C-alpha positions as protocol buffer text, in pm:
chain_id: "A"
residue {
  index: 1
  type: MET
  ca { x: 100 y: 1756 z: -1389 }
}
residue {
  index: 2
  type: ILE
  ca { x: 140 y: 1482 z: -1624 }
}
residue {
  index: 3
  type: ASP
  ca { x: -42 y: 1500 z: -1956 }
}
residue {
  index: 4
  type: HIS
  ca { x: -22 y: 1136 z: -2080 }
}
residue {
  index: 5
  type: LEU
  ca { x: 179 y: 825 z: -2063 }
}
residue {
  index: 6
  type: SER
  ca { x: 291 y: 564 z: -2325 }
}
residue {
  index: 7
  type: VAL
  ca { x: 310 y: 197 z: -2256 }
}
residue {
  index: 8
  type: PRO
  ca { x: 502 y: -41 z: -2475 }
}
residue {
  index: 9
  type: VAL
  ca { x: 307 y: -356 z: -2574 }
}
residue {
  index: 10
  type: ALA
  ca { x: 393 y: -679 z: -2765 }
}
residue {
  index: 11
  type: ASP
  ca { x: 28 y: -767 z: -2874 }
}
residue {
  index: 12
  type: LEU
  ca { x: -172 y: -451 z: -2931 }
}
residue {
  index: 13
  type: ALA
  ca { x: -497 y: -598 z: -2986 }
}
residue {
  index: 14
  type: ALA
  ca { x: -452 y: -824 z: -2669 }
}
residue {
  index: 15
  type: ALA
  ca { x: -340 y: -521 z: -2472 }
}
residue {
  index: 16
  type: ALA
  ca { x: -627 y: -280 z: -2602 }
}
residue {
  index: 17
  type: ARG
  ca { x: -885 y: -549 z: -2483 }
}
residue {
  index: 18
  type: PHE
  ca { x: -714 y: -566 z: -2143 }
}
residue {
  index: 19
  type: TYR
  ca { x: -690 y: -198 z: -2081 }
}
residue {
  index: 20
  type: GLU
  ca { x: -1039 y: -124 z: -2215 }
}
residue {
  index: 21
  type: ALA
  ca { x: -1173 y: -345 z: -1941 }
}
residue {
  index: 22
  type: VAL
  ca { x: -941 y: -240 z: -1675 }
}
residue {
  index: 23
  type: LEU
  ca { x: -993 y: 132 z: -1728 }
}
residue {
  index: 24
  type: ALA
  ca { x: -1355 y: 139 z: -1775 }
}
residue {
  index: 25
  type: PRO
  ca { x: -1421 y: 159 z: -1392 }
}
residue {
  index: 26
  type: LEU
  ca { x: -1187 y: 451 z: -1387 }
}
residue {
  index: 27
  type: GLY
  ca { x: -1382 y: 640 z: -1655 }
}
residue {
  index: 28
  type: TYR
  ca { x: -1155 y: 592 z: -1930 }
}
residue {
  index: 29
  type: VAL
  ca { x: -1271 y: 480 z: -2280 }
}
residue {
  index: 30
  type: ARG
  ca { x: -1093 y: 399 z: -2609 }
}
residue {
  index: 31
  type: LEU
  ca { x: -1072 y: 737 z: -2789 }
}
residue {
  index: 32
  type: VAL
  ca { x: -820 y: 665 z: -3062 }
}
residue {
  index: 33
  type: GLU
  ca { x: -715 y: 380 z: -3280 }
}
residue {
  index: 34
  type: ARG
  ca { x: -435 y: 399 z: -3526 }
}
residue {
  index: 35
  type: GLU
  ca { x: -201 y: 161 z: -3682 }
}
residue {
  index: 36
  type: GLY
  ca { x: 34 y: 62 z: -3407 }
}
residue {
  index: 37
  type: THR
  ca { x: -137 y: 278 z: -3119 }
}
residue {
  index: 38
  type: VAL
  ca { x: -459 y: 297 z: -2929 }
}
residue {
  index: 39
  type: GLY
  ca { x: -543 y: 583 z: -2691 }
}
residue {
  index: 40
  type: PHE
  ca { x: -757 y: 595 z: -2390 }
}
residue {
  index: 41
  type: GLY
  ca { x: -882 y: 873 z: -2185 }
}
residue {
  index: 42
  type: LYS
  ca { x: -1188 y: 1060 z: -2040 }
}
residue {
  index: 43
  type: ARG
  ca { x: -1189 y: 1358 z: -2287 }
}
residue {
  index: 44
  type: TYR
  ca { x: -863 y: 1316 z: -2459 }
}
residue {
  index: 45
  type: PRO
  ca { x: -602 y: 1036 z: -2475 }
}
residue {
  index: 46
  type: GLU
  ca { x: -411 y: 1020 z: -2149 }
}
residue {
  index: 47
  type: VAL
  ca { x: -298 y: 632 z: -2182 }
}
residue {
  index: 48
  type: TRP
  ca { x: -133 y: 531 z: -2514 }
}
residue {
  index: 49
  type: LEU
  ca { x: -56 y: 174 z: -2577 }
}
residue {
  index: 50
  type: ASN
  ca { x: 216 y: 139 z: -2848 }
}
residue {
  index: 51
  type: HIS
  ca { x: 278 y: -166 z: -3038 }
}
residue {
  index: 52
  type: ARG
  ca { x: 637 y: -309 z: -3006 }
}
residue {
  index: 53
  type: PRO
  ca { x: 669 y: -616 z: -3227 }
}
residue {
  index: 54
  type: GLY
  ca { x: 909 y: -878 z: -3045 }
}
residue {
  index: 55
  type: ARG
  ca { x: 887 y: -724 z: -2707 }
}
residue {
  index: 56
  type: ARG
  ca { x: 882 y: -978 z: -2428 }
}
residue {
  index: 57
  type: ALA
  ca { x: 692 y: -941 z: -2105 }
}
residue {
  index: 58
  type: GLU
  ca { x: 897 y: -798 z: -1823 }
}
residue {
  index: 59
  type: PRO
  ca { x: 967 y: -1032 z: -1543 }
}
residue {
  index: 60
  type: SER
  ca { x: 746 y: -966 z: -1233 }
}
residue {
  index: 61
  type: GLY
  ca { x: 829 y: -647 z: -1088 }
}
residue {
  index: 62
  type: ASN
  ca { x: 1035 y: -508 z: -1359 }
}
residue {
  index: 63
  type: GLY
  ca { x: 794 y: -334 z: -1581 }
}
residue {
  index: 64
  type: TYR
  ca { x: 652 y: 11 z: -1548 }
}
residue {
  index: 65
  type: HIS
  ca { x: 453 y: 130 z: -1261 }
}
residue {
  index: 66
  type: ILE
  ca { x: 140 y: 337 z: -1339 }
}
residue {
  index: 67
  type: CYS
  ca { x: -99 y: 465 z: -1068 }
}
residue {
  index: 68
  type: LEU
  ca { x: -436 y: 607 z: -1163 }
}
residue {
  index: 69
  type: ARG
  ca { x: -680 y: 782 z: -929 }
}
residue {
  index: 70
  type: ALA
  ca { x: -1010 y: 618 z: -853 }
}
residue {
  index: 71
  type: ARG
  ca { x: -1303 y: 791 z: -697 }
}
residue {
  index: 72
  type: SER
  ca { x: -1380 y: 538 z: -430 }
}
residue {
  index: 73
  type: GLU
  ca { x: -1278 y: 211 z: -266 }
}
residue {
  index: 74
  type: ALA
  ca { x: -1552 y: 44 z: -464 }
}
residue {
  index: 75
  type: ILE
  ca { x: -1403 y: 162 z: -810 }
}
residue {
  index: 76
  type: VAL
  ca { x: -1070 y: 26 z: -673 }
}
residue {
  index: 77
  type: ARG
  ca { x: -1228 y: -317 z: -611 }
}
residue {
  index: 78
  type: GLU
  ca { x: -1405 y: -295 z: -962 }
}
residue {
  index: 79
  type: PHE
  ca { x: -1078 y: -206 z: -1144 }
}
residue {
  index: 80
  type: PHE
  ca { x: -909 y: -521 z: -957 }
}
residue {
  index: 81
  type: GLY
  ca { x: -1176 y: -767 z: -1057 }
}
residue {
  index: 82
  type: ALA
  ca { x: -1185 y: -646 z: -1413 }
}
residue {
  index: 83
  type: ALA
  ca { x: -821 y: -667 z: -1448 }
}
residue {
  index: 84
  type: LEU
  ca { x: -808 y: -1027 z: -1318 }
}
residue {
  index: 85
  type: ALA
  ca { x: -1105 y: -1134 z: -1536 }
}
residue {
  index: 86
  type: ALA
  ca { x: -915 y: -978 z: -1834 }
}
residue {
  index: 87
  type: GLY
  ca { x: -594 y: -1202 z: -1765 }
}
residue {
  index: 88
  type: GLY
  ca { x: -408 y: -963 z: -1518 }
}
residue {
  index: 89
  type: VAL
  ca { x: -220 y: -1094 z: -1239 }
}
residue {
  index: 90
  type: SER
  ca { x: -268 y: -977 z: -875 }
}
residue {
  index: 91
  type: ALA
  ca { x: 38 y: -775 z: -755 }
}
residue {
  index: 92
  type: GLY
  ca { x: -146 y: -643 z: -440 }
}
residue {
  index: 93
  type: ASP
  ca { x: -516 y: -712 z: -354 }
}
residue {
  index: 94
  type: PRO
  ca { x: -744 y: -407 z: -271 }
}
residue {
  index: 95
  type: GLY
  ca { x: -678 y: -278 z: 66 }
}
residue {
  index: 96
  type: PRO
  ca { x: -557 y: -3 z: 282 }
}
residue {
  index: 97
  type: ARG
  ca { x: -193 y: 133 z: 239 }
}
residue {
  index: 98
  type: GLN
  ca { x: 18 y: 412 z: 385 }
}
residue {
  index: 99
  type: ALA
  ca { x: 188 y: 655 z: 191 }
}
residue {
  index: 100
  type: ALA
  ca { x: 457 y: 906 z: 322 }
}
residue {
  index: 101
  type: MET
  ca { x: 179 y: 1174 z: 351 }
}
residue {
  index: 102
  type: THR
  ca { x: -143 y: 987 z: 407 }
}
residue {
  index: 103
  type: GLY
  ca { x: -334 y: 658 z: 400 }
}
residue {
  index: 104
  type: TYR
  ca { x: -505 y: 542 z: 96 }
}
residue {
  index: 105
  type: PHE
  ca { x: -691 y: 237 z: -46 }
}
residue {
  index: 106
  type: ALA
  ca { x: -537 y: 67 z: -355 }
}
residue {
  index: 107
  type: ALA
  ca { x: -509 y: -242 z: -562 }
}
residue {
  index: 108
  type: PHE
  ca { x: -198 y: -360 z: -803 }
}
residue {
  index: 109
  type: VAL
  ca { x: -207 y: -584 z: -1105 }
}
residue {
  index: 110
  type: GLU
  ca { x: 34 y: -683 z: -1365 }
}
residue {
  index: 111
  type: ASP
  ca { x: -81 y: -641 z: -1708 }
}
residue {
  index: 112
  type: LEU
  ca { x: -3 y: -888 z: -2004 }
}
residue {
  index: 113
  type: ASP
  ca { x: 336 y: -721 z: -2059 }
}
residue {
  index: 114
  type: GLY
  ca { x: 444 y: -732 z: -1690 }
}
residue {
  index: 115
  type: HIS
  ca { x: 365 y: -365 z: -1629 }
}
residue {
  index: 116
  type: ARG
  ca { x: 223 y: -291 z: -1264 }
}
residue {
  index: 117
  type: ILE
  ca { x: -82 y: -89 z: -1276 }
}
residue {
  index: 118
  type: GLU
  ca { x: -241 y: 57 z: -958 }
}
residue {
  index: 119
  type: ALA
  ca { x: -579 y: 208 z: -890 }
}
residue {
  index: 120
  type: ALA
  ca { x: -568 y: 429 z: -571 }
}
residue {
  index: 121
  type: SER
  ca { x: -847 y: 605 z: -376 }
}
residue {
  index: 122
  type: PHE
  ca { x: -732 y: 880 z: -136 }
}
residue {
  index: 123
  type: PRO
  ca { x: -931 y: 1033 z: 143 }
}
residue {
  index: 124
  type: ALA
  ca { x: -1139 y: 1331 z: 96 }
}
residue {
  index: 125
  type: GLU
  ca { x: -1134 y: 1312 z: -273 }
}
């Protein structure tokens, strides 16, 4: 089980605003804010944004890929809409997908730094 992840960002304030909007449908809130870092989570920080001055956005498809669970298809759609409204770019509209073990419903966006963020809802969750 993964405890947390860290995402390097060029503009911490802009990234924090983006992730605050995008993670809200998934139940994450801003929990920690310190110089150079912001942490989001449900009860403790699970997603950390770390300021990396001078960092350039990754070319499309070259950043990190992070997948977060959503409780329903409606939440996946809400995540996608919030991401686009906050300046993200579609990397895969909400819809059904097929994984190696099961089908699922997901949406993909690229954040302000070129990282690919996915929200996925699996059957019987």
